[in-house]
C-alpha positions in Angstrom: 267.9 104.7 -38.1 271.0 102.9 -39.2 270.8 99.3 -40.4 272.4 96.8 -38.0 274.3 95.3 -40.9 276.4 98.4 -41.1 279.6 98.1 -39.3 281.4 101.1 -37.8 283.8 101.4 -40.8 281.0 101.4 -43.3 279.0 103.9 -41.3 282.1 106.1 -41.0 282.6 106.1 -44.8 279.0 106.9 -45.5 279.0 109.7 -42.9 282.3 111.1 -44.3 280.9 111.0 -47.9 277.8 112.8 -46.8 279.9 115.5 -45.0 281.9 116.0 -48.2 278.8 116.3 -50.3 277.3 118.9 -48.0 280.6 120.9 -48.0 280.6 120.8 -51.8 277.0 121.9 -52.0 277.7 124.8 -49.5 280.8 125.9 -51.4 278.9 125.8 -54.7 276.2 128.0 -53.2 278.8 130.4 -51.8 280.6 130.4 -55.2 277.4 131.2 -57.1 276.4 133.9 -54.6 279.8 135.4 -54.9 279.6 135.5 -58.7 276.1 136.9 -58.6 277.5 139.9 -56.6 280.1 140.6 -59.3 278.5 142.9 -61.9 278.9 141.5 -65.4 280.7 143.8 -67.7 
């Protein structure tokens, strides 16, 4: 539930920040999985 005090612009910024954080987390997981696949010489 979103607090009523949040206006649309604030809510949009928070949502956008959350989306960016999720993307970074996903990319980080993919990056680590990709590195894990590469055999270490």
